[in-house]
N, C-alpha and C positions, 0 to 999 in steps of 0.2 A: 504494500500500500504506500509506503514512504517513497519507494522507487518510482511508482506510477505517478504520484503527486509531483515529485521533483521533475520528472520527464515532461509531464503535461504543462508544468509552469514554464518550461523552456520552449513551449510551442509544439511539442511532439504530439502526434496522434497515438494514443495509448490504448491497448487492450490488455486487461488483466484476466488471466485464466486461473480459476480457482477450482480445485477438485471437489471441495465440499459444497454443501448447499448454500453457504454464505461465507463471506470473507471474515477473517479475523477471529476464528473460533479459538485458536490457541491463546490469543491475547487475553481472553476472558479469565483464564486460570492463573495468570501471572500475579506474583506477589500475594498469594492467597486471595485473589479477587480484588486486591487493592491497587495493583499495577505499579510497582516500584520502577518508574521509567527512567531513572538516571541517578547519578551520584556526583556530588561536588568533588570528591577525592578521586578524580579520574586520572589514571596512569596506565601505561602499557604493562606495568607490573601486576595489575589486576587480571591479566589475561595470559592464557597459554596459546601456543600456536606454532606454525612452521617458521615464522620470522617475527621476532619481537620488534625489530626496527620498522618493518612494514606496518605492523599494528600501530606503533607509535606515530608514524607519519599519517596514517588514516585518521586517528583520533585528534591530531593537531588540526586537521582540515575540517572536521565536524565533531566538536566536543560537547561538553555539558551545556555551555552557554548557547551553542547553536540549537541544541535540543530544546532548551527553554524557549528561545525565540520562535522556533518552529511551532511548538504547541500553543504558545500564547497567541501566535498569529492565526491559529485555528479556533481561537476563542476559549481555550481550556485554561481554567484557573488552577494554579499549582500551589503546593505547600511543601515545605522542607522540614525534615525531622532528622537532626544530627547528620546533615549532609545528604540524606536520602530524599529523592524527589518523588512525590505522589500527586495524582490529581487531588484538588482540594476536597472533593467529596469522597475520596478514597474508594472509588468504584472503577474497575477496569472497563466496565461497559461504556462509560462516557468517553474514554480514550478511543475506543473503537467507533463510537458515534461520530466524533469530530473528524476522524480519518475518513469514514464512509461519506460524510457530508461533503468533505473537500473533493473526494473522488467524483461525486455527482456534480458538484459545482464546476469542476474543470472539464467535464464531459468525458471522463474515462469510461470506456466500455468494459463493464464487468461481466464476464461469462462464467457462471458457476456450474458445478457438476461437469467440469471439463478437465479431464486428466490427460496431461501431455505425456505421450508414450515414447517419443523420440525427438531429438533435436539434431539437425544436420545443416551443414553449409552447402549451398548450391553453387554450381559453376559460375553463375552470374553475381555471386557475392551476397545473395539473400540468405536469410536464416529460415529454414523450414521447420514448422512445428507440426508433428503428426498427432492428431487427437482422434482416436477411433478410426473411422474411415475417412476422416477429413484432414486436409493439409492446408495450413495457412502460412503465408510468407510475410516476413518482416525485414526491415533494414537492420534492426538490432533487437536483442532479446536479453532480458534479465532473468536469471534463474535464482529464485528466492524460495526454494522448496523446503527449507528447514532441514532437520536431521532425522534421527530415528526416535528422538525423545517424544514421549506422549503421543504415540501413534494414533490413539483414538481421536486426536484433533486433526489428523490428516497427514502428519509427517511420518511416513513409513520408510524413509530412506531411498525412495526411487529417484530423488534428485541426484544422489551419488551415481546412479546408473546412467543418468542423462549426461553427467559430466564425464564419466569414464568413456562413454560412447563418443565423446569429442576428443578423446586422447589424453584426458587429465589423469594425473596420479591422485588417488584418494588415500590419505593417511588412515590406517586402521581406526575404526570407530568403536568407542566403548561408552557406556552410560557414565554421566558425570552429574555432580550435585545430586547424589542419590544415597540411600541408606545402605549400610554394609551388613552382611550376614556372617555370623560366626559359628564355629562348630561346637562351642561350649553349650551343653544342655542346661547348665545351672542358671543361665541368664533369665529363665522364666521366673525365677524367685525374686528378681529385682526389676521386672518389667514395669515400666511406668515411672521409674525414678529419674529425676532430672538433677544434674549437679554440674558445677563448674569443673572443667578438666583441661589439661594439656594433652593432646593426642599426638603421638609420634608413630609414623610408619617406618618400621625397621626392616631392612633387607640386608642379609649377610653381615649383620652386626652394626650396620651404619644407618643413621636416621636419614631417610629420603625426603621427608617433608613433615612439618609439624604445624598445628593450629591450636588455638585456645578459645574456649567459649563454653556455652551450655551444652552438655552431653545429655542425650536422651537414651535411656536403656529400654530395649524392647525384648519380647520373648524370643526373637530370632537373632538379635544383634545390637547394633548401635546406630543412632541417628542424631540429628541436630546439626546446626550450622558448621561446627568444626569438622564433623564427619563428612558433610557434603563437600567441604573445601578440599579434603584429601582424597575423595573417592576416585577421581580421575587417575591419580597416581597409583592407587591400589589396583584399579581395574587393568591398567597397563601391565603392572607386575603379574597379575593373575593370568595374563595371556601366556606367560612363560612358567609360572609357578602354580602348584596346587593350592597353596594357601600363603597368606601374607601375615606377618606378625605386627600387631598394633599394641603399643605400650601406652598406658593411661596413668597420668599423674592427677589424682583427684583432690590434691591440695596444692594447686599450682601457684598460689600466692605466697607460699613459704619457700625461702631459699633452703638449700641443704643444711646450712648452719642453723637456721631458725627452726627447722624441723627437728634437728638433734636436740636443741634446747627444749622444744615442746615435749619430746619423748622423755627427756630427763626429768622434767617437772611432773609429768604424768606418772612416772614410776613411783613417785612419792605417795601415790594414791592406791598402791597395791593392797594394803592391809584391809581386811574385813569387807572386801568387795568381790562380787562374782566377776567373771571375765566379761560378761555383758555389761555390767555396771562400770567396769574399769574403762571400757572403750566408748561408753555412751557420750555423745556430743561431738565426736570427731567427724563423723559423716552421717549420711542418712541411715536410719536404723536398719533398713533392709540390707544395705551394703555391708554394714559392720557385722551383721549376723552371718552373711555369706562369707566374709573374709575369716571370721572366727571358725566357721565350720571347715573352710578350705585349709586352714592351718592345722586342723586336727584337734581343735579344742571344742569344749562344750560350753554354751553360754552360761549355764548355771553353776559350773565348777568355780572354786575359789581362785582368784587371780594370783594370790601370793604363792600358792603351791603348784600352779600350772607350769608346764614345760616352758622354760625361758626362751628357747629357740622358736617355739611356736608363737609366743608373744611377739618376738621380733619379726616373725613372718607376717603377722597381722599388720604391724607397723609398716613393713615393706610394701605390702599390697596396696596400702593407701597411696603410695607414691609411685609404685611400679607394678601396676596390674596389667598382666599380659593376656591378650585375647588373640585368637587366630581366625582371620577372615578367609573364607573359602569362596565367596561370591558376593556380588552386590544384588540389590533388587533390580528388576528388569527395566527395560526402556519405558515401560508403562508408568513407572514411578520416577524416572529421571527427569530433572528439570531441563537439562541440556545434554548434549553429547560432546565428547572430546574426539578430535579427529575430523576428517573431511577433506575437501579439495585443497591440495597443497598450494598455499598462497605464493610460493616462489614461482608458480606458473600463472600468476595473476598480476596485472599492472597496478600502479598506484590508483588508477581510475576504476579499479574493479573489473577490468576487461581481461578476457582470456587471451593468453599468449599462444595458445594452441588453436583457437578458433576466433579470430578477431570479429567483433560484432556481437559476441556473446559476453554478457557480464554476470557477475555473481553478487549476491547480497545475503547477509545473515549467516545463519548457522550451518549452511551447506558447506561453508569454508572451514578450514582447520583453524578456527578461532573460538575459544570458549572462555568465559569470564567467571570470576568468583561470584558468590552471592552478593546482592546489594545494588541491583539495577544495572550491573555491567553488561549483561547479555542483551537487555533491551536497548541500552545505549549503542551496542554494536549493531543492532538491527537498524536503528535510525541512522547511524553514521554510514554504514556500508550501503544501506538502501538509498540514501540521499546522494552519495557520491556516484553510485552505479546508475541511478536514474538520470542524474544530470549529464553524465558522460555519454550514456546511451542515446539521449535526445540529441546531443551534438553530432553523433554519427548519422542520425536521420536527417538533420539539417544539412550536413555536408553532401548528402546524396540527392538532395532536392535539385 
């Protein structure tokens, strides 16, 4: 939609092909229905992809301020919360409404229930779109087909096939910003617990990535913003490994020295307390009960006579709790995907180097951002740049 608007504003005749019964279906579920459409703290460091410099260049040409101006120009009132941008009414539906209104105002032809099956260059330089038994010809085409994330909204990965058919390399695609599933059965006992945590993904003894924030424990594994942020790294490791080790520090605000002092002061409370009473107040009660049992202790036994190594193991679990991830949730649960069309084969104007006249926008490319409005910012940014440049191609051919 952003690409179509940008192109139409440049004077191009634009047709938007949508496989669903209406455009923008995926937009409605963003930000839990509130649509976090951007972030003041915009940087290429919030993104992963084939080329960080290419991403940086793109964001400098259409950044957060451009997004604000774009939507304010559509009549959308915005609000900001800790740098996160939302529509003032916190409804994703209104973001879709203003985009659809602008499409109509600009005379963009929207054809729904139209699934493009093949894209090809013709000998005379046109771009042919094959839709069922019909073939339409255009001076330029923008592929904004999404990824494999949330396929119920229409993004089933067929865009990658269209790109591959044009000769593009597609970086392996995995779910990202998604929950992780662990092999430990005892997690059912702590399902529903939320706690601050530092999460580290460990591979061959080395920390690959770490994030801190609110951890959510489920009956099958771990969830929450910090888990989402590391999930792409875990899923790429799982392409080669059967499982990946995750280490959790559930007292991340304490330095190692501070934690040793806390342990020393707590040992003064050993007398006349059960093990459960001795550890009360350190973490959520369900977690402490789990750690006590995992250390081989009984909650009701007296702490003073309990095995000292087992007591130390409980202390250690609070700061170094190890879980083993064997898979993530599916594309149905993923907010985005990692991987996609290699951006080294795409110009700074989002044009294909393999098939000039074909442009890319959005998640079909090997660009994925962290939580916080970064992926929608990439949609607006790449869409506007692709739409503008594709319109210039049409103008040159007139």
